[in-house]
Every structure is written in structure tokens, then in C-alpha cells.
mmCIF file of the N, C-alpha and C atoms, coordinates in Angstrom:
data_MODEL
# 
_entry.id   MODEL 
# 
loop_
_atom_site.group_PDB 
_atom_site.id 
_atom_site.type_symbol 
_atom_site.label_atom_id 
_atom_site.label_alt_id 
_atom_site.label_comp_id 
_atom_site.label_asym_id 
_atom_site.label_entity_id 
_atom_site.label_seq_id 
_atom_site.pdbx_PDB_ins_code 
_atom_site.Cartn_x 
_atom_site.Cartn_y 
_atom_site.Cartn_z 
_atom_site.occupancy 
_atom_site.B_iso_or_equiv 
_atom_site.pdbx_formal_charge 
_atom_site.auth_seq_id 
_atom_site.auth_comp_id 
_atom_site.auth_asym_id 
_atom_site.auth_atom_id 
_atom_site.pdbx_PDB_model_num 
ATOM 1   N N  . MET A 1 1  ? -28.449 230.799 266.313 1.00 0.00 ? 1  MET A N  1 
ATOM 2   C CA . MET A 1 1  ? -27.645 229.854 267.065 1.00 0.00 ? 1  MET A CA 1 
ATOM 3   C C  . MET A 1 1  ? -28.545 228.736 267.589 1.00 0.00 ? 1  MET A C  1 
ATOM 4   N N  . ARG A 1 2  ? -28.010 227.525 267.544 1.00 0.00 ? 2  ARG A N  1 
ATOM 5   C CA . ARG A 1 2  ? -28.751 226.352 267.982 1.00 0.00 ? 2  ARG A CA 1 
ATOM 6   C C  . ARG A 1 2  ? -28.857 226.342 269.501 1.00 0.00 ? 2  ARG A C  1 
ATOM 7   N N  . GLU A 1 3  ? -30.074 226.084 270.018 1.00 0.00 ? 3  GLU A N  1 
ATOM 8   C CA . GLU A 1 3  ? -30.282 226.042 271.459 1.00 0.00 ? 3  GLU A CA 1 
ATOM 9   C C  . GLU A 1 3  ? -30.677 224.658 271.963 1.00 0.00 ? 3  GLU A C  1 
ATOM 10  N N  . THR A 1 4  ? -31.064 223.770 271.054 1.00 0.00 ? 4  THR A N  1 
ATOM 11  C CA . THR A 1 4  ? -31.451 222.426 271.463 1.00 0.00 ? 4  THR A CA 1 
ATOM 12  C C  . THR A 1 4  ? -30.475 221.408 270.873 1.00 0.00 ? 4  THR A C  1 
ATOM 13  N N  . PRO A 1 5  ? -30.317 220.282 271.544 1.00 0.00 ? 5  PRO A N  1 
ATOM 14  C CA . PRO A 1 5  ? -29.414 219.253 271.017 1.00 0.00 ? 5  PRO A CA 1 
ATOM 15  C C  . PRO A 1 5  ? -29.915 218.720 269.678 1.00 0.00 ? 5  PRO A C  1 
ATOM 16  N N  . THR A 1 6  ? -29.009 218.251 268.874 1.00 0.00 ? 6  THR A N  1 
ATOM 17  C CA . THR A 1 6  ? -29.372 217.680 267.590 1.00 0.00 ? 6  THR A CA 1 
ATOM 18  C C  . THR A 1 6  ? -28.667 216.336 267.410 1.00 0.00 ? 6  THR A C  1 
ATOM 19  N N  . TRP A 1 7  ? -29.283 215.444 266.680 1.00 0.00 ? 7  TRP A N  1 
ATOM 20  C CA . TRP A 1 7  ? -28.720 214.121 266.438 1.00 0.00 ? 7  TRP A CA 1 
ATOM 21  C C  . TRP A 1 7  ? -27.491 214.187 265.557 1.00 0.00 ? 7  TRP A C  1 
ATOM 22  N N  . ARG A 1 8  ? -27.344 215.274 264.784 1.00 0.00 ? 8  ARG A N  1 
ATOM 23  C CA . ARG A 1 8  ? -26.245 215.358 263.825 1.00 0.00 ? 8  ARG A CA 1 
ATOM 24  C C  . ARG A 1 8  ? -24.877 215.407 264.501 1.00 0.00 ? 8  ARG A C  1 
ATOM 25  N N  . ILE A 1 9  ? -24.781 215.959 265.678 1.00 0.00 ? 9  ILE A N  1 
ATOM 26  C CA . ILE A 1 9  ? -23.470 216.097 266.319 1.00 0.00 ? 9  ILE A CA 1 
ATOM 27  C C  . ILE A 1 9  ? -22.903 214.738 266.739 1.00 0.00 ? 9  ILE A C  1 
ATOM 28  N N  . PRO A 1 10 ? -23.616 213.918 267.513 1.00 0.00 ? 10 PRO A N  1 
ATOM 29  C CA . PRO A 1 10 ? -23.024 212.612 267.843 1.00 0.00 ? 10 PRO A CA 1 
ATOM 30  C C  . PRO A 1 10 ? -22.852 211.715 266.619 1.00 0.00 ? 10 PRO A C  1 
ATOM 31  N N  . VAL A 1 11 ? -23.796 211.745 265.689 1.00 0.00 ? 11 VAL A N  1 
ATOM 32  C CA . VAL A 1 11 ? -23.663 210.954 264.467 1.00 0.00 ? 11 VAL A CA 1 
ATOM 33  C C  . VAL A 1 11 ? -22.472 211.456 263.655 1.00 0.00 ? 11 VAL A C  1 
ATOM 34  N N  . GLY A 1 12 ? -22.302 212.769 263.592 1.00 0.00 ? 12 GLY A N  1 
ATOM 35  C CA . GLY A 1 12 ? -21.186 213.349 262.859 1.00 0.00 ? 12 GLY A CA 1 
ATOM 36  C C  . GLY A 1 12 ? -19.842 212.996 263.465 1.00 0.00 ? 12 GLY A C  1 
ATOM 37  N N  . ILE A 1 13 ? -19.758 213.006 264.779 1.00 0.00 ? 13 ILE A N  1 
ATOM 38  C CA . ILE A 1 13 ? -18.497 212.662 265.446 1.00 0.00 ? 13 ILE A CA 1 
ATOM 39  C C  . ILE A 1 13 ? -18.140 211.202 265.193 1.00 0.00 ? 13 ILE A C  1 
ATOM 40  N N  . VAL A 1 14 ? -19.115 210.314 265.327 1.00 0.00 ? 14 VAL A N  1 
ATOM 41  C CA . VAL A 1 14 ? -18.867 208.893 265.075 1.00 0.00 ? 14 VAL A CA 1 
ATOM 42  C C  . VAL A 1 14 ? -18.519 208.680 263.600 1.00 0.00 ? 14 VAL A C  1 
ATOM 43  N N  . GLY A 1 15 ? -19.254 209.335 262.711 1.00 0.00 ? 15 GLY A N  1 
ATOM 44  C CA . GLY A 1 15 ? -18.986 209.215 261.280 1.00 0.00 ? 15 GLY A CA 1 
ATOM 45  C C  . GLY A 1 15 ? -17.608 209.734 260.916 1.00 0.00 ? 15 GLY A C  1 
ATOM 46  N N  . LEU A 1 16 ? -17.236 210.875 261.469 1.00 0.00 ? 16 LEU A N  1 
ATOM 47  C CA . LEU A 1 16 ? -15.912 211.437 261.212 1.00 0.00 ? 16 LEU A CA 1 
ATOM 48  C C  . LEU A 1 16 ? -14.823 210.498 261.701 1.00 0.00 ? 16 LEU A C  1 
ATOM 49  N N  . PHE A 1 17 ? -15.000 209.931 262.882 1.00 0.00 ? 17 PHE A N  1 
ATOM 50  C CA . PHE A 1 17 ? -14.031 208.986 263.428 1.00 0.00 ? 17 PHE A CA 1 
ATOM 51  C C  . PHE A 1 17 ? -13.889 207.769 262.515 1.00 0.00 ? 17 PHE A C  1 
ATOM 52  N N  . LEU A 1 18 ? -15.011 207.207 262.083 1.00 0.00 ? 18 LEU A N  1 
ATOM 53  C CA . LEU A 1 18 ? -14.965 206.024 261.226 1.00 0.00 ? 18 LEU A CA 1 
ATOM 54  C C  . LEU A 1 18 ? -14.312 206.320 259.881 1.00 0.00 ? 18 LEU A C  1 
ATOM 55  N N  . VAL A 1 19 ? -14.668 207.433 259.276 1.00 0.00 ? 19 VAL A N  1 
ATOM 56  C CA . VAL A 1 19 ? -14.082 207.803 257.985 1.00 0.00 ? 19 VAL A CA 1 
ATOM 57  C C  . VAL A 1 19 ? -12.580 208.032 258.125 1.00 0.00 ? 19 VAL A C  1 
ATOM 58  N N  . LEU A 1 20 ? -12.165 208.707 259.189 1.00 0.00 ? 20 LEU A N  1 
ATOM 59  C CA . LEU A 1 20 ? -10.735 208.937 259.395 1.00 0.00 ? 20 LEU A CA 1 
ATOM 60  C C  . LEU A 1 20 ? -9.986  207.632 259.655 1.00 0.00 ? 20 LEU A C  1 
ATOM 61  N N  . MET A 1 21 ? -10.603 206.710 260.360 1.00 0.00 ? 21 MET A N  1 
ATOM 62  C CA . MET A 1 21 ? -9.973  205.415 260.593 1.00 0.00 ? 21 MET A CA 1 
ATOM 63  C C  . MET A 1 21 ? -9.793  204.655 259.275 1.00 0.00 ? 21 MET A C  1 
ATOM 64  N N  . VAL A 1 22 ? -10.822 204.640 258.445 1.00 0.00 ? 22 VAL A N  1 
ATOM 65  C CA . VAL A 1 22 ? -10.724 203.971 257.141 1.00 0.00 ? 22 VAL A CA 1 
ATOM 66  C C  . VAL A 1 22 ? -9.644  204.638 256.296 1.00 0.00 ? 22 VAL A C  1 
ATOM 67  N N  . TYR A 1 23 ? -9.620  205.966 256.269 1.00 0.00 ? 23 TYR A N  1 
ATOM 68  C CA . TYR A 1 23 ? -8.609  206.705 255.512 1.00 0.00 ? 23 TYR A CA 1 
ATOM 69  C C  . TYR A 1 23 ? -7.204  206.355 256.013 1.00 0.00 ? 23 TYR A C  1 
ATOM 70  N N  . ALA A 1 24 ? -7.013  206.362 257.326 1.00 0.00 ? 24 ALA A N  1 
ATOM 71  C CA . ALA A 1 24 ? -5.699  206.063 257.897 1.00 0.00 ? 24 ALA A CA 1 
ATOM 72  C C  . ALA A 1 24 ? -5.265  204.638 257.584 1.00 0.00 ? 24 ALA A C  1 
ATOM 73  N N  . ILE A 1 25 ? -6.189  203.706 257.663 1.00 0.00 ? 25 ILE A N  1 
ATOM 74  C CA . ILE A 1 25 ? -5.857  202.313 257.367 1.00 0.00 ? 25 ILE A CA 1 
ATOM 75  C C  . ILE A 1 25 ? -5.484  202.153 255.893 1.00 0.00 ? 25 ILE A C  1 
ATOM 76  N N  . LEU A 1 26 ? -6.238  202.798 255.015 1.00 0.00 ? 26 LEU A N  1 
ATOM 77  C CA . LEU A 1 26 ? -5.916  202.723 253.587 1.00 0.00 ? 26 LEU A CA 1 
ATOM 78  C C  . LEU A 1 26 ? -4.541  203.321 253.293 1.00 0.00 ? 26 LEU A C  1 
ATOM 79  N N  . ILE A 1 27 ? -4.238  204.459 253.894 1.00 0.00 ? 27 ILE A N  1 
ATOM 80  C CA . ILE A 1 27 ? -2.932  205.083 253.689 1.00 0.00 ? 27 ILE A CA 1 
ATOM 81  C C  . ILE A 1 27 ? -1.832  204.191 254.252 1.00 0.00 ? 27 ILE A C  1 
ATOM 82  N N  . ALA A 1 28 ? -2.025  203.675 255.455 1.00 0.00 ? 28 ALA A N  1 
ATOM 83  C CA . ALA A 1 28 ? -1.006  202.834 256.078 1.00 0.00 ? 28 ALA A CA 1 
ATOM 84  C C  . ALA A 1 28 ? -0.804  201.526 255.310 1.00 0.00 ? 28 ALA A C  1 
ATOM 85  N N  . ARG A 1 29 ? -1.866  201.056 254.675 1.00 0.00 ? 29 ARG A N  1 
ATOM 86  C CA . ARG A 1 29 ? -1.777  199.782 253.960 1.00 0.00 ? 29 ARG A CA 1 
ATOM 87  C C  . ARG A 1 29 ? -1.151  199.945 252.579 1.00 0.00 ? 29 ARG A C  1 
ATOM 88  N N  . TYR A 1 30 ? -1.556  200.974 251.830 1.00 0.00 ? 30 TYR A N  1 
ATOM 89  C CA . TYR A 1 30 ? -1.164  201.060 250.427 1.00 0.00 ? 30 TYR A CA 1 
ATOM 90  C C  . TYR A 1 30 ? -0.066  202.077 250.116 1.00 0.00 ? 30 TYR A C  1 
ATOM 91  N N  . ALA A 1 31 ? 0.080   203.117 250.881 1.00 0.00 ? 31 ALA A N  1 
ATOM 92  C CA . ALA A 1 31 ? 1.098   204.130 250.581 1.00 0.00 ? 31 ALA A CA 1 
ATOM 93  C C  . ALA A 1 31 ? 2.513   203.564 250.638 1.00 0.00 ? 31 ALA A C  1 
ATOM 94  N N  . PRO A 1 32 ? 2.874   202.747 251.625 1.00 0.00 ? 32 PRO A N  1 
ATOM 95  C CA . PRO A 1 32 ? 4.248   202.216 251.646 1.00 0.00 ? 32 PRO A CA 1 
ATOM 96  C C  . PRO A 1 32 ? 4.598   201.385 250.410 1.00 0.00 ? 32 PRO A C  1 
ATOM 97  N N  . GLU A 1 33 ? 3.621   200.671 249.863 1.00 0.00 ? 33 GLU A N  1 
ATOM 98  C CA . GLU A 1 33 ? 3.880   199.884 248.654 1.00 0.00 ? 33 GLU A CA 1 
ATOM 99  C C  . GLU A 1 33 ? 4.198   200.787 247.467 1.00 0.00 ? 33 GLU A C  1 
ATOM 100 N N  . VAL A 1 34 ? 3.520   201.921 247.404 1.00 0.00 ? 34 VAL A N  1 
ATOM 101 C CA . VAL A 1 34 ? 3.677   202.824 246.265 1.00 0.00 ? 34 VAL A CA 1 
ATOM 102 C C  . VAL A 1 34 ? 4.947   203.665 246.400 1.00 0.00 ? 34 VAL A C  1 
ATOM 103 N N  . ILE A 1 35 ? 5.201   204.209 247.593 1.00 0.00 ? 35 ILE A N  1 
ATOM 104 C CA . ILE A 1 35 ? 6.310   205.157 247.750 1.00 0.00 ? 35 ILE A CA 1 
ATOM 105 C C  . ILE A 1 35 ? 7.474   204.611 248.553 1.00 0.00 ? 35 ILE A C  1 
ATOM 106 N N  . GLY A 1 36 ? 7.444   203.332 248.876 1.00 0.00 ? 36 GLY A N  1 
ATOM 107 C CA . GLY A 1 36 ? 8.481   202.737 249.719 1.00 0.00 ? 36 GLY A CA 1 
ATOM 108 C C  . GLY A 1 36 ? 9.892   202.859 249.176 1.00 0.00 ? 36 GLY A C  1 
ATOM 109 N N  . GLY A 1 37 ? 10.059  202.874 247.877 1.00 0.00 ? 37 GLY A N  1 
ATOM 110 C CA . GLY A 1 37 ? 11.383  202.959 247.280 1.00 0.00 ? 37 GLY A CA 1 
ATOM 111 C C  . GLY A 1 37 ? 11.860  204.374 247.038 1.00 0.00 ? 37 GLY A C  1 
ATOM 112 N N  . TRP A 1 38 ? 11.017  205.349 247.333 1.00 0.00 ? 38 TRP A N  1 
ATOM 113 C CA . TRP A 1 38 ? 11.379  206.748 247.111 1.00 0.00 ? 38 TRP A CA 1 
ATOM 114 C C  . TRP A 1 38 ? 12.343  207.220 248.185 1.00 0.00 ? 38 TRP A C  1 
ATOM 115 N N  . SER A 1 39 ? 12.959  208.363 247.947 1.00 0.00 ? 39 SER A N  1 
ATOM 116 C CA . SER A 1 39 ? 13.862  208.947 248.950 1.00 0.00 ? 39 SER A CA 1 
ATOM 117 C C  . SER A 1 39 ? 13.061  209.388 250.175 1.00 0.00 ? 39 SER A C  1 
ATOM 118 N N  . GLY A 1 40 ? 13.760  209.530 251.278 1.00 0.00 ? 40 GLY A N  1 
ATOM 119 C CA . GLY A 1 40 ? 13.094  209.944 252.517 1.00 0.00 ? 40 GLY A CA 1 
ATOM 120 C C  . GLY A 1 40 ? 12.421  211.300 252.403 1.00 0.00 ? 40 GLY A C  1 
ATOM 121 N N  . GLY A 1 41 ? 13.033  212.221 251.696 1.00 0.00 ? 41 GLY A N  1 
ATOM 122 C CA . GLY A 1 41 ? 12.435  213.550 251.513 1.00 0.00 ? 41 GLY A CA 1 
ATOM 123 C C  . GLY A 1 41 ? 11.142  213.496 250.719 1.00 0.00 ? 41 GLY A C  1 
ATOM 124 N N  . ALA A 1 42 ? 11.136  212.692 249.649 1.00 0.00 ? 42 ALA A N  1 
ATOM 125 C CA . ALA A 1 42 ? 9.926   212.558 248.832 1.00 0.00 ? 42 ALA A CA 1 
ATOM 126 C C  . ALA A 1 42 ? 8.819   211.878 249.639 1.00 0.00 ? 42 ALA A C  1 
ATOM 127 N N  . GLN A 1 43 ? 9.175   210.864 250.419 1.00 0.00 ? 43 GLN A N  1 
ATOM 128 C CA . GLN A 1 43 ? 8.176   210.198 251.257 1.00 0.00 ? 43 GLN A CA 1 
ATOM 129 C C  . GLN A 1 43 ? 7.600   211.169 252.287 1.00 0.00 ? 43 GLN A C  1 
ATOM 130 N N  . THR A 1 44 ? 8.464   211.989 252.858 1.00 0.00 ? 44 THR A N  1 
ATOM 131 C CA . THR A 1 44 ? 8.001   212.974 253.842 1.00 0.00 ? 44 THR A CA 1 
ATOM 132 C C  . THR A 1 44 ? 6.977   213.914 253.236 1.00 0.00 ? 44 THR A C  1 
ATOM 133 N N  . VAL A 1 45 ? 7.257   214.404 252.032 1.00 0.00 ? 45 VAL A N  1 
ATOM 134 C CA . VAL A 1 45 ? 6.327   215.320 251.365 1.00 0.00 ? 45 VAL A CA 1 
ATOM 135 C C  . VAL A 1 45 ? 4.992   214.621 251.112 1.00 0.00 ? 45 VAL A C  1 
ATOM 136 N N  . VAL A 1 46 ? 5.030   213.392 250.618 1.00 0.00 ? 46 VAL A N  1 
ATOM 137 C CA . VAL A 1 46 ? 3.792   212.656 250.335 1.00 0.00 ? 46 VAL A CA 1 
ATOM 138 C C  . VAL A 1 46 ? 2.995   212.439 251.615 1.00 0.00 ? 46 VAL A C  1 
ATOM 139 N N  . TYR A 1 47 ? 3.659   212.020 252.691 1.00 0.00 ? 47 TYR A N  1 
ATOM 140 C CA . TYR A 1 47 ? 2.937   211.778 253.942 1.00 0.00 ? 47 TYR A CA 1 
ATOM 141 C C  . TYR A 1 47 ? 2.400   213.079 254.544 1.00 0.00 ? 47 TYR A C  1 
ATOM 142 N N  . LEU A 1 48 ? 3.107   214.186 254.369 1.00 0.00 ? 48 LEU A N  1 
ATOM 143 C CA . LEU A 1 48 ? 2.580   215.483 254.840 1.00 0.00 ? 48 LEU A CA 1 
ATOM 144 C C  . LEU A 1 48 ? 1.318   215.861 254.068 1.00 0.00 ? 48 LEU A C  1 
ATOM 145 N N  . ILE A 1 49 ? 1.363   215.664 252.763 1.00 0.00 ? 49 ILE A N  1 
ATOM 146 C CA . ILE A 1 49 ? 0.176   215.969 251.942 1.00 0.00 ? 49 ILE A CA 1 
ATOM 147 C C  . ILE A 1 49 ? -0.990  215.065 252.333 1.00 0.00 ? 49 ILE A C  1 
ATOM 148 N N  . LEU A 1 50 ? -0.721  213.763 252.474 1.00 0.00 ? 50 LEU A N  1 
ATOM 149 C CA . LEU A 1 50 ? -1.782  212.831 252.861 1.00 0.00 ? 50 LEU A CA 1 
ATOM 150 C C  . LEU A 1 50 ? -2.291  213.109 254.274 1.00 0.00 ? 50 LEU A C  1 
ATOM 151 N N  . GLY A 1 51 ? -1.429  213.634 255.128 1.00 0.00 ? 51 GLY A N  1 
ATOM 152 C CA . GLY A 1 51 ? -1.836  213.956 256.488 1.00 0.00 ? 51 GLY A CA 1 
ATOM 153 C C  . GLY A 1 51 ? -2.686  215.204 256.588 1.00 0.00 ? 51 GLY A C  1 
ATOM 154 N N  . VAL A 1 52 ? -2.633  216.047 255.561 1.00 0.00 ? 52 VAL A N  1 
ATOM 155 C CA . VAL A 1 52 ? -3.389  217.295 255.572 1.00 0.00 ? 52 VAL A CA 1 
ATOM 156 C C  . VAL A 1 52 ? -4.617  217.215 254.672 1.00 0.00 ? 52 VAL A C  1 
ATOM 157 N N  . ILE A 1 53 ? -4.603  216.329 253.684 1.00 0.00 ? 53 ILE A N  1 
ATOM 158 C CA . ILE A 1 53 ? -5.663  216.278 252.679 1.00 0.00 ? 53 ILE A CA 1 
ATOM 159 C C  . ILE A 1 53 ? -7.042  215.968 253.275 1.00 0.00 ? 53 ILE A C  1 
ATOM 160 N N  . TRP A 1 54 ? -7.086  215.257 254.377 1.00 0.00 ? 54 TRP A N  1 
ATOM 161 C CA . TRP A 1 54 ? -8.374  214.921 254.991 1.00 0.00 ? 54 TRP A CA 1 
ATOM 162 C C  . TRP A 1 54 ? -9.068  216.165 255.544 1.00 0.00 ? 54 TRP A C  1 
ATOM 163 N N  . LEU A 1 55 ? -8.324  217.254 255.715 1.00 0.00 ? 55 LEU A N  1 
ATOM 164 C CA . LEU A 1 55 ? -8.925  218.489 256.224 1.00 0.00 ? 55 LEU A CA 1 
ATOM 165 C C  . LEU A 1 55 ? -9.803  219.190 255.187 1.00 0.00 ? 55 LEU A C  1 
ATOM 166 N N  . LEU A 1 56 ? -9.606  218.893 253.904 1.00 0.00 ? 56 LEU A N  1 
ATOM 167 C CA . LEU A 1 56 ? -10.345 219.594 252.855 1.00 0.00 ? 56 LEU A CA 1 
ATOM 168 C C  . LEU A 1 56 ? -11.870 219.499 253.018 1.00 0.00 ? 56 LEU A C  1 
ATOM 169 N N  . PRO A 1 57 ? -12.461 218.320 253.223 1.00 0.00 ? 57 PRO A N  1 
ATOM 170 C CA . PRO A 1 57 ? -13.915 218.272 253.382 1.00 0.00 ? 57 PRO A CA 1 
ATOM 171 C C  . PRO A 1 57 ? -14.389 218.554 254.809 1.00 0.00 ? 57 PRO A C  1 
ATOM 172 N N  . LEU A 1 58 ? -13.464 218.753 255.732 1.00 0.00 ? 58 LEU A N  1 
ATOM 173 C CA . LEU A 1 58 ? -13.841 218.879 257.145 1.00 0.00 ? 58 LEU A CA 1 
ATOM 174 C C  . LEU A 1 58 ? -14.720 220.101 257.408 1.00 0.00 ? 58 LEU A C  1 
ATOM 175 N N  . ARG A 1 59 ? -14.446 221.232 256.765 1.00 0.00 ? 59 ARG A N  1 
ATOM 176 C CA . ARG A 1 59 ? -15.223 222.454 257.009 1.00 0.00 ? 59 ARG A CA 1 
ATOM 177 C C  . ARG A 1 59 ? -16.708 222.220 256.702 1.00 0.00 ? 59 ARG A C  1 
ATOM 178 N N  . ASN A 1 60 ? -16.992 221.687 255.519 1.00 0.00 ? 60 ASN A N  1 
ATOM 179 C CA . ASN A 1 60 ? -18.393 221.449 255.150 1.00 0.00 ? 60 ASN A CA 1 
ATOM 180 C C  . ASN A 1 60 ? -19.039 220.411 256.051 1.00 0.00 ? 60 ASN A C  1 
ATOM 181 N N  . PHE A 1 61 ? -18.281 219.422 256.477 1.00 0.00 ? 61 PHE A N  1 
ATOM 182 C CA . PHE A 1 61 ? -18.808 218.403 257.377 1.00 0.00 ? 61 PHE A CA 1 
ATOM 183 C C  . PHE A 1 61 ? -19.187 219.021 258.722 1.00 0.00 ? 61 PHE A C  1 
ATOM 184 N N  . LEU A 1 62 ? -18.342 219.888 259.257 1.00 0.00 ? 62 LEU A N  1 
ATOM 185 C CA . LEU A 1 62 ? -18.646 220.552 260.531 1.00 0.00 ? 62 LEU A CA 1 
ATOM 186 C C  . LEU A 1 62 ? -19.823 221.504 260.389 1.00 0.00 ? 62 LEU A C  1 
ATOM 187 N N  . ILE A 1 63 ? -19.932 222.161 259.238 1.00 0.00 ? 63 ILE A N  1 
ATOM 188 C CA . ILE A 1 63 ? -21.095 223.022 258.986 1.00 0.00 ? 63 ILE A CA 1 
ATOM 189 C C  . ILE A 1 63 ? -22.365 222.181 259.000 1.00 0.00 ? 63 ILE A C  1 
ATOM 190 N N  . TRP A 1 64 ? -22.328 221.000 258.359 1.00 0.00 ? 64 TRP A N  1 
ATOM 191 C CA . TRP A 1 64 ? -23.497 220.126 258.364 1.00 0.00 ? 64 TRP A CA 1 
ATOM 192 C C  . TRP A 1 64 ? -23.855 219.706 259.787 1.00 0.00 ? 64 TRP A C  1 
ATOM 193 N N  . MET A 1 65 ? -22.859 219.362 260.586 1.00 0.00 ? 65 MET A N  1 
ATOM 194 C CA . MET A 1 65 ? -23.128 218.939 261.959 1.00 0.00 ? 65 MET A CA 1 
ATOM 195 C C  . MET A 1 65 ? -23.835 220.044 262.749 1.00 0.00 ? 65 MET A C  1 
ATOM 196 N N  . GLU A 1 66 ? -23.478 221.272 262.486 1.00 0.00 ? 66 GLU A N  1 
ATOM 197 C CA . GLU A 1 66 ? -24.039 222.388 263.251 1.00 0.00 ? 66 GLU A CA 1 
ATOM 198 C C  . GLU A 1 66 ? -25.366 222.894 262.678 1.00 0.00 ? 66 GLU A C  1 
ATOM 199 N N  . THR A 1 67 ? -25.491 222.925 261.334 1.00 0.00 ? 67 THR A N  1 
ATOM 200 C CA . THR A 1 67 ? -26.650 223.576 260.733 1.00 0.00 ? 67 THR A CA 1 
ATOM 201 C C  . THR A 1 67 ? -27.605 222.628 259.999 1.00 0.00 ? 67 THR A C  1 
ATOM 202 N N  . GLY A 1 68 ? -27.101 221.459 259.568 1.00 0.00 ? 68 GLY A N  1 
ATOM 203 C CA . GLY A 1 68 ? -27.927 220.561 258.767 1.00 0.00 ? 68 GLY A CA 1 
ATOM 204 C C  . GLY A 1 68 ? -27.808 220.837 257.281 1.00 0.00 ? 68 GLY A C  1 
ATOM 205 N N  . SER A 1 69 ? -27.031 221.827 256.912 1.00 0.00 ? 69 SER A N  1 
ATOM 206 C CA . SER A 1 69 ? -26.796 222.174 255.516 1.00 0.00 ? 69 SER A CA 1 
ATOM 207 C C  . SER A 1 69 ? -25.318 221.961 255.209 1.00 0.00 ? 69 SER A C  1 
ATOM 208 N N  . TRP A 1 70 ? -25.001 221.591 253.972 1.00 0.00 ? 70 TRP A N  1 
ATOM 209 C CA . TRP A 1 70 ? -23.603 221.350 253.605 1.00 0.00 ? 70 TRP A CA 1 
ATOM 210 C C  . TRP A 1 70 ? -22.865 222.624 253.235 1.00 0.00 ? 70 TRP A C  1 
ATOM 211 N N  . THR A 1 71 ? -23.575 223.728 253.139 1.00 0.00 ? 71 THR A N  1 
ATOM 212 C CA . THR A 1 71 ? -22.924 225.004 252.835 1.00 0.00 ? 71 THR A CA 1 
ATOM 213 C C  . THR A 1 71 ? -23.139 225.972 253.989 1.00 0.00 ? 71 THR A C  1 
ATOM 214 N N  . ALA A 1 72 ? -22.224 226.914 254.108 1.00 0.00 ? 72 ALA A N  1 
ATOM 215 C CA . ALA A 1 72 ? -22.304 227.887 255.195 1.00 0.00 ? 72 ALA A CA 1 
ATOM 216 C C  . ALA A 1 72 ? -23.521 228.785 254.994 1.00 0.00 ? 72 ALA A C  1 
ATOM 217 N N  . PRO A 1 73 ? -24.220 229.098 256.081 1.00 0.00 ? 73 PRO A N  1 
ATOM 218 C CA . PRO A 1 73 ? -25.350 230.023 255.957 1.00 0.00 ? 73 PRO A CA 1 
ATOM 219 C C  . PRO A 1 73 ? -24.832 231.408 255.616 1.00 0.00 ? 73 PRO A C  1 
ATOM 220 N N  . SER A 1 74 ? -25.688 232.178 254.972 1.00 0.00 ? 74 SER A N  1 
ATOM 221 C CA . SER A 1 74 ? -25.286 233.540 254.653 1.00 0.00 ? 74 SER A CA 1 
ATOM 222 C C  . SER A 1 74 ? -25.153 234.346 255.933 1.00 0.00 ? 74 SER A C  1 
ATOM 223 N N  . ALA A 1 75 ? -24.268 235.309 255.909 1.00 0.00 ? 75 ALA A N  1 
ATOM 224 C CA . ALA A 1 75 ? -24.012 236.137 257.091 1.00 0.00 ? 75 ALA A CA 1 
ATOM 225 C C  . ALA A 1 75 ? -25.247 236.967 257.405 1.00 0.00 ? 75 ALA A C  1 
ATOM 226 N N  . PRO A 1 76 ? -25.596 237.083 258.691 1.00 0.00 ? 76 PRO A N  1 
ATOM 227 C CA . PRO A 1 76 ? -26.754 237.921 259.050 1.00 0.00 ? 76 PRO A CA 1 
ATOM 228 C C  . PRO A 1 76 ? -26.420 239.381 258.767 1.00 0.00 ? 76 PRO A C  1 
ATOM 229 N N  . PRO A 1 77 ? -27.422 240.170 258.477 1.00 0.00 ? 77 PRO A N  1 
ATOM 230 C CA . PRO A 1 77 ? -27.146 241.585 258.222 1.00 0.00 ? 77 PRO A CA 1 
ATOM 231 C C  . PRO A 1 77 ? -26.596 242.260 259.465 1.00 0.00 ? 77 PRO A C  1 
ATOM 232 N N  . GLU A 1 78 ? -25.648 243.157 259.244 1.00 0.00 ? 78 GLU A N  1 
ATOM 233 C CA . GLU A 1 78 ? -25.058 243.863 260.380 1.00 0.00 ? 78 GLU A CA 1 
ATOM 234 C C  . GLU A 1 78 ? -26.047 244.872 260.928 1.00 0.00 ? 78 GLU A C  1 
ATOM 235 N N  . GLU A 1 79 ? -26.023 244.975 262.247 1.00 0.00 ? 79 GLU A N  1 
ATOM 236 C CA . GLU A 1 79 ? -26.915 245.933 262.912 1.00 0.00 ? 79 GLU A CA 1 
ATOM 237 C C  . GLU A 1 79 ? -26.244 247.298 262.945 1.00 0.00 ? 79 GLU A C  1 
ATOM 238 N N  . ASN A 1 80 ? -27.029 248.318 262.643 1.00 0.00 ? 80 ASN A N  1 
ATOM 239 C CA . ASN A 1 80 ? -26.515 249.697 262.740 1.00 0.00 ? 80 ASN A CA 1 
ATOM 240 C C  . ASN A 1 80 ? -26.732 250.195 264.145 1.00 0.00 ? 80 ASN A C  1 
ATOM 241 N N  . GLU A 1 81 ? -25.694 250.740 264.710 1.00 0.00 ? 81 GLU A N  1 
ATOM 242 C CA . GLU A 1 81 ? -25.831 251.238 266.083 1.00 0.00 ? 81 GLU A CA 1 
ATOM 243 C C  . GLU A 1 81 ? -26.012 252.719 266.080 1.00 0.00 ? 81 GLU A C  1 
# 
């Protein structure tokens, strides 16, 4: 477990915010042009998918912020009691 502060956490938070802002602006700018003529149900499904898709890389990004590695560390061996 990390006991000292690291630069990755504030940089990661700012980076995540900026990336999400760019993603949201791109979706808000271009998605209505593409799906504007679709039915309300189809638009709802597309916006739900687009609203959840940003979560896919989030796990690895949070792991990097905490550990400095893009993959999860291996589990420590269990202690026998």
C-alpha cells in the first residue's frame, strides 16, 4: 500500500477530467447530427451506450494512478493462520 503522496493522482484527476470533457463535447457536438432523425427509443439506447462506454478504460487508468502500472498487480500470497 502506498504511504507517500504521488504526482500521478493529481495529474490523473486533471487528465481524467480533461479527457471526459473532450469526450462529452465530441458526443454533444456530433451524435445529434448522426442520430437526430432516429426514434426516441433508438436515441436513448445510443446515448446510454455512449454514457457508459467511457467507463471501459477507467479501471486501468485508476490502477495507473495508484500503482504507476497500467495492469493490476498480482494478488499477494494469502497468509496461513
